[in-house]
C-alpha positions as CSV (number, residue, x, y, z in Angstrom):
1,X,92.0,123.1,83.5
2,X,94.1,124.4,85.9
3,X,96.0,122.4,88.9
4,X,93.4,122.6,91.0
5,X,90.9,121.5,88.1
6,X,89.4,125.1,87.8
7,X,88.0,125.8,84.2
8,X,88.0,128.7,82.7
9,X,84.9,130.8,81.8
10,X,82.3,129.3,79.6
11,X,83.7,126.0,79.8
12,X,81.5,124.1,82.3
13,X,83.1,121.3,85.3
14,X,83.0,117.7,84.8
15,X,80.6,116.3,87.7
16,X,82.8,115.0,90.6
17,X,83.0,111.5,91.6
18,X,83.8,110.3,95.0
19,X,84.7,107.6,97.3
20,X,81.2,106.0,99.0
21,X,83.5,104.2,101.9
22,X,84.6,106.7,102.9
23,X,82.3,107.5,105.7
24,X,82.4,104.4,106.6
25,X,86.4,104.1,107.2
26,X,86.3,107.4,109.1
27,X,83.3,105.7,111.4
28,X,85.4,103.1,111.7
29,X,88.7,104.9,112.8
30,X,87.0,107.0,114.9
31,X,85.6,103.4,116.9
32,X,89.0,102.8,116.9
33,X,90.6,105.2,118.4
34,X,87.4,105.4,120.9
35,X,87.8,101.9,121.8
36,X,91.5,101.9,121.9
37,X,91.1,105.1,124.3
38,X,88.9,103.7,126.8
39,X,91.0,100.4,126.8
40,X,93.8,102.1,128.3
41,X,91.8,104.2,130.5
42,X,90.3,101.0,132.0
43,X,94.0,99.6,132.6
44,X,95.5,102.3,133.8
45,X,92.2,102.4,136.2
46,X,92.5,99.1,137.2
47,X,96.0,99.1,137.8
48,X,94.9,102.6,140.3
49,X,97.4,104.7,138.5
50,X,94.9,107.0,136.6
51,X,95.7,110.7,136.8
52,X,94.1,113.6,134.4
53,X,97.4,113.8,133.2
54,X,97.5,110.1,132.3
55,X,94.3,110.3,130.7
56,X,95.6,113.1,128.7
57,X,98.3,111.3,127.5
58,X,96.4,108.4,126.5
59,X,93.5,110.9,124.4
60,X,96.6,111.8,122.6
61,X,97.8,108.6,121.7
62,X,93.9,107.7,120.6
63,X,94.1,111.0,118.3
64,X,97.5,109.7,116.9
65,X,95.5,106.2,116.4
66,X,93.1,108.5,114.8
67,X,95.0,110.1,112.3
68,X,96.5,107.0,111.2
69,X,93.5,105.1,110.7
70,X,91.2,107.7,109.2
71,X,91.5,106.9,105.4
72,X,91.9,109.6,102.2
73,X,89.2,111.0,100.7
74,X,89.5,110.1,96.7
75,X,87.7,111.9,94.5
76,X,87.7,112.6,90.9
77,X,86.2,114.1,87.5
78,X,87.9,114.0,84.0
79,X,90.8,114.9,83.9
80,X,91.9,115.1,87.8
81,X,91.8,112.8,90.8
82,X,92.6,114.2,94.4
83,X,93.7,111.9,97.7
84,X,92.6,114.1,100.7
85,X,93.9,113.3,104.1
86,X,93.9,114.5,107.8
87,X,97.2,116.6,107.2
88,X,97.6,116.6,103.1
89,X,96.1,116.9,100.2
90,X,97.1,115.6,96.5
91,X,96.4,115.5,93.2
92,X,97.2,113.9,89.8
93,X,96.1,115.2,86.6
94,X,94.4,112.1,84.8
95,X,94.5,113.3,81.9
96,X,98.2,114.0,81.8
97,X,99.2,109.8,83.0
98,X,102.5,109.7,82.6
99,X,103.2,106.7,85.0
100,X,100.5,104.3,87.1
101,X,102.6,101.5,88.6
102,X,101.7,98.9,91.8
103,X,103.4,99.0,94.8
104,X,104.2,95.1,96.3
105,X,104.0,94.5,99.8
106,X,101.2,93.6,102.5
107,X,99.6,97.1,101.6
108,X,99.5,97.4,98.2
109,X,99.2,100.9,97.0
110,X,98.5,102.5,93.0
111,X,101.1,105.5,91.9
112,X,100.1,107.8,89.8
113,X,101.7,110.1,87.9
114,X,101.5,113.0,85.4
115,X,103.7,115.4,83.3
116,X,103.3,118.6,85.7
117,X,104.9,116.3,88.6
118,X,101.5,115.4,90.2
119,X,101.5,111.9,92.6
120,X,98.8,110.3,93.8
121,X,99.4,107.1,96.4
122,X,96.1,105.5,96.6
123,X,94.5,101.9,97.7
124,X,93.4,100.0,94.4
125,X,90.6,98.2,96.9
126,X,88.8,101.7,96.7
127,X,88.7,102.2,92.8
128,X,87.5,98.1,92.7
129,X,84.9,99.5,95.5
130,X,83.9,102.2,93.8
131,X,83.3,101.6,89.8
132,X,82.2,105.3,89.0
133,X,85.3,106.6,90.4
134,X,87.3,104.1,88.2
135,X,85.6,104.8,85.0
136,X,86.8,108.2,85.7
137,X,90.3,107.6,86.0
138,X,90.3,104.6,83.6
139,X,89.0,106.5,80.8
140,X,91.6,109.2,80.9
141,X,93.9,106.3,81.4
142,X,93.2,104.8,78.2
143,X,93.2,108.3,76.6
144,X,96.9,109.2,77.9
145,X,98.5,105.6,76.7
146,X,96.4,106.6,72.8
147,X,98.1,109.9,72.9
148,X,101.2,108.3,74.1
149,X,101.8,109.8,77.2
150,X,101.5,107.1,79.4
151,X,104.5,105.3,78.8
152,X,104.7,103.1,81.9
153,X,101.7,101.2,83.6
154,X,99.1,100.5,81.1
155,X,100.0,96.5,82.4
156,X,99.1,97.5,85.8
157,X,96.0,99.7,84.5
158,X,94.7,96.4,82.4
159,X,95.3,94.1,86.0
160,X,93.4,96.5,88.1
161,X,90.8,96.6,84.8
162,X,90.4,92.9,85.1
163,X,89.6,93.3,89.0
164,X,87.4,95.9,89.0
165,X,85.1,94.0,86.5
166,X,85.2,90.7,88.2
167,X,84.2,92.4,91.6
168,X,81.4,94.2,89.7
169,X,80.4,91.1,87.5
170,X,80.5,89.2,91.0
171,X,78.4,91.7,93.1
172,X,75.6,92.1,89.9
173,X,75.5,88.3,90.2
174,X,75.4,88.3,94.3
175,X,72.5,91.2,93.9
176,X,70.5,89.2,91.5
177,X,70.4,85.5,93.4
178,X,73.2,83.7,91.0
179,X,75.9,83.7,92.7
């Protein structure tokens, strides 16, 4: 399999699993940007200083906010995880993982690195909210750990696994009326 997930002739491609909440995140970013633009226009009109030039400037600011708020689209298949933002795309070979770490701070991130230098940074909430996406990553990470490739990050993967399992169990209990 190549860096971008291409497979040779005669070999089938594993099914693609995508972030199910991505579209809702994009809609939320669009609504926030539109409300922001509307508030800026209303404030400027209320002050009596609204012009076409200023309306354009406010539109540019709203577009910048849209770019900042739009979540990356995360997808995976066996051996590959891709994070596509509006301005960039990053991929990591999950069948060649060498490091998995969690960054601390307010906005926690999961940072994946492969043996070929690929690096993906993503919000762990994406994996927690999408168990099929998590399963693809977890299976490949376990294989890398067993093969001795994953030299850093087994603890981070165990923590994330416990979190995904807990959230999934909670969702099942809630759906069944037990929780």
